[in-house]
N, C-alpha and C positions, 0 to 999 in steps of 0.2 A: 447167559452171564450170571443171572440171579441164582440159577441152580448150581453153577460152579462155585458161587460164594457161600453156598450152604444154607440158603433160605428154606424155610419149611413150606409145606404144600399150600396152606392158606395164603401165604405171601405170594407164591408163584401164581395162584389163581387170580389174586388181586392185580398183579402186574399184567397178566394176560388180558384181563378185562379192560384195564386202563389203556393198554396198548391198542386195543381195538378201536379206541377213539381216534387214534392216528390214522387208521385205515379209512375211517369215514371221512376224515379231513382231506384225504387224497382226492376224493370226488368233489368236495366243497371248494377247495382252494382254486382250481382252474376257473370256476364260475365267478368267484370273487375277483380274481385277477382280471378276467375279461370285463366285468362290470366297472372295475376301477379304471382300466385303460380307456374305456368308453366314456369315463367320467359320469356314469350313472350312479353317483354317490348317494342319492336318496335311497336307492335299493340296498346298497351296501350298508348304509346307516340303519335302515329298517331291519335288515338281517341281524346286525350286531346287537341292536337294542332288544329285538325279540329273542335272540339266543340267550342274552343275559337274563332277561325276565323269566323265560321258560326254565332255564337252568336253575335260577334261584328258587323258583316255585317248586321244582322237583326236589331240590335239596331240603327245603322246609318240609315237604310232605314225607320224605323218607325219614327225616329226623323225628317228626311227630309220631310217625308210625313205629319208631324205635329201631330203625334199620341199622345195620352194621356198616363197616367200611366197604365191604363188598357190595352191599345194596346201594351205597352212595355212588360207587364207581359204575355200577350197572345202570343206574339212573342217568348218569352223565352220558353214557353211550347211547341210551335210548333217546335222550334229548337231541344228541347230534344226528341220529337217524331221522327223527321227526323234522328237524330243521333242514336237513338235506332234501327230504321230500317236499317241504314247503318251498325251498329254493327252486326246485324243478317245477313246482306248480306255479310259481310266480313268473319265471322267465322262460319256461319250457326247456325241453331237452336240447342240448347243443347238437349241431349237425355231426354226423359221423366223420371222424378224422380220416384223412387220406393216409396211405402208407408212407412212412417216413424212411428215407434211405439211412443206412448205418452211418455214413459219413456225417449226415446232418445231425444224427443223435450225438455223435462224438463231439461235434462242434458245439451243440447245445450244452453238453456236460462241461466242456471246457469253459464256456461262458458262465455257467451257473456255479462252478467251483468256488470262485471268490465269494459269492453270496453265502455258500455253505460254510466257508471258513469264517466269515463275519459272524454268522449266527452261532457257530460253535464257540468262537471267542466271547461273544456276547453272553452266552449261557454260562460258560465257565467263570467269566468275570463276575457275574451276579450271584454265584453260589459257592465259590471257593472259600469265602470267609466262614460260612457255617460249617463246612467240612473241617476246616482247620480249628475252629473253636471247639468242635466235638473232640478232636484228637487231643487238644491241650487241656480242656477244661471239663468236658463231660456233658451229659444230656441235659441236665437241669439248666445250666447256663445257656445252652443252645436254645432251649425253650423260651427263656426270657428274651433272648436276642431275636428269635424268630417272631415272637409276638410283636415286638417293636418294628421289625422289618416288614411286617404285613402292610403297614401303612405306606411304606415306600414301594412295596410290591404293587399296590393298587395304582400307583402312578405310571407303571410301565405300560399297561394296556392303554391308559389314558393318553400318554405321550405318543404311543403308536397310532392311536385313533386320530389324534390331532395332526401328526406329521404325515401319515400315509396318503391322504388325498392330495398332498402337494407333489407327490412323485410324478404323476402324468403331466402336471403343469410345468414342472422343472424340465421334464424330458422334452416337452414342446419348445421351451425357451432356450435350452442349452444349445449353443452354437448358432442360434437364430436371432435372439434378441437379448444379448447380455445385459443391457441396461435395465430391461424389465425384470430380469432374473435378480439383479442386484437390488432393485427397488423392493421386490417381493421379500427377499431375505432381510433387508434392513427394516422393513415395516412390521415384521412379525415378531422379532425377538423381544422388543420392549414390552408389548402387552403380555407375552408369556412370562417375562421376568416379573412383571407386576403381579400376575396370578401366583407364580411360584413364591414370591416374597411374602405375599399375604398368607399363603398356605403355611409356609415355614414359621413365620412369626406367630400366627394364630395357634398352630398345633403345638409349638413350644410352650405357649402360655397355658394351654389346657391339657397338656400331656397326661397329667395325673388322673383327672376325672375321665379322660378319653380312654385310656388303657383299662381303667377300672370298669367302665361301662361295657367295653367290648369283651374283655377277657376275665374280669373278676379280680378279687383281692389277691389271689395266688400269684398274679403277675404284676405285683406292685413295683418290683425293681425294673420292669420294662419301661417305665415312664422316663427315667433319666436317659436310657438308651434312645428312646424316641426323640427326645429333645436334641440329640446329636444327629441321628440318622435323617431326620426330616429335612435337614439343610442340604442333603444330597438330592432332594427333589428338584431344586432350582436348576442345577446343571442337567439333570435327567430330562426335564421339560425342554430346556433350551437346545439340547444337542440334537433332537430328533429331526427338526426341519432342515438344518444344515446337512445332516446325514442324507436326507432325501435328495438334496441338490448334488452332493458328491456322488451318490449312486447314479443319478441321471447323467452325470458327466463321466461315467465309467471309471470311477476311482474307488471301486469297491475293495480291491486288494490293499491299497494303502490304508483304507479305513479299517480293514481287518487287522492290519499291522498295528494301528493305534490301540485297538482293543487288546491285541496281544501284549503290547507294552503295558497297558493298564493292568492286565492279568498278572504279569511278572512283578510289577511294582506292588500290587495288592498282596501277592504272596509274600514278597520280601517284607512289607510293612507288617503283615500279620505275624510273621515269624518273630519279629521284634516286639510288637505291641501286645499280642495276646498273652504270652507268658507273663508279661509285666502287669497288664491291666485287665485281662480277660475280655469280656464282652464290650467294655468301654473302648478298649484298644481296637477291637474289630470294627466298631462303629466309626472311630476316628479314621481308620485306614480306608473304610468304604467311602466316607465323605471326601477325604483328601483325593482319592483316586477319581471320584466322579468329577471334581473340579479340574483335575489334571487332564482327564480325557476331553472335557469341554474345551480347555485352552488349546489342546493339540488340534481338535477338530476345527475350532474357529481359526486357528493359524492356517490350516490347510485351505479353508474356505476363502480367507482373505487373499492368500497367494494365488489360488486357482481362478477366482473371479474378480480379482483386483477390487475387493470390497472394503470400504471404510465404514465401520458401524457408527451410527450417530447415537449419542447419549442424550439428545435433547428431550426434555420432559421427564427424565428418570426421577427427578426430585419429587414429583408428585407421588410416585409409588413409595418412596422412602418415608416421606412425611406422613402419608396416609397409614403406613404400617406402624409408625410410632403412635399415631392417634388410636389405632386399633389396640395396640398393646396397653396403652394407658386405660382405655375403656375396659379391657378385660381385667386389668389390675383392680379397678374400682368394683367390678362385679365378681370378684374372686369368691368362690364358694357359693354362688347363687344357683348352682345346678348347670349341668352340661348343656341342655337345650337353650337355656337363657344366655349362657356365655357364647354359644355358637351364633345365636341371633344377634347379640350385641356386637360381637366381633365383625361379622359380615356387614352389619348396618354401619358401624363406625368407619370401616374401610371404604364402603361405597359412598357414604355421605361425604367423607373427606375428599375422595377423588372428584366428585361432582362439585364440591365447594371450591376446589382448586382449578376448576375450568376444564376438566377432562373431556366433557362432552364436546368442547370446541377444539380439542387438541388434534395434532396430526395423527396420533395413534388411533383415536376414535374414527377419524376419517378413513384411515387405512382399513380398520375393522369393518366399517360399513361397505367398503369396496369389496373386501373379501366375502362378506356375507351375501352381497349381491352377485358375486361371481365375476365381477368386471376386472379386478386387479390381476395383472399378469397375463391378460389375454391380448 
């Protein structure tokens, strides 16, 4: 496809090297799925953390060495190979698979197809805005938007890491203990909302120094975009655990339909907002679609599981966020590290002062950490 689009040889080589990472993941993915199904989540977490640390270290080494894009991609492939070897060393080679009949393969493909459609819709949904922004406004504005979007991008794997371990538990509870499933869903969304609200308010207050520290002065116009985009982080965090419950209830295809609707609305909104407001319009479209998708998913969850979400104790997060914003306003211009420390401290102290340690949310978190809730 890249050759047909007329890319030069260096680009084709880079794409080939980058694509080989996917080949390595073919061997890693079944091991991770097996470990997750067995709820050996300590091994999964260890792998993910080690993979992140080793990958970051390899990137730093290549950059200090003065490596090119091709060297960075090759280093990523090498890291994946090393982590695959480490995974086999930690859990051993799985037993040889028995021969699978063709009919069973077809049945598996039919079962997996909705997941593929969901992932395709998910990928297009989160990237179509940058493509359209480049078509309408050009590379420079895409660069500013992409810089601001990197902070939202960082939340995607975080949300997946938080929500992924809930899938086997929801699979166990679906159809067997609907009350426990409802309790689990109801007890997780409020703490996630509190985390997302603190992140959104804090990032909005320090967007200027944050983008300057990460990307430099050339990306100064990314700060206003970040102030908008970061509010899409709350629905991004909140939607992941309900998605796992819907997946466990075999509602993957309707879920893919929701992201298809989100993609269509996102494209339509970008067609109107980007020509008028450029990157700001793309940011507004992204945030609006994130909240729309969350509303649709929550509606499906409430209908499927007869769930009524409790808002008890939400006021703590709101008031604590206001206290954090006030503290950051007082320490405006004192340096990014000081502002981050002050913001986190103000939010945490406010929550504790308002009795969070004795709240139902804290009790639910303790049960989750102990592995008792939902069993």
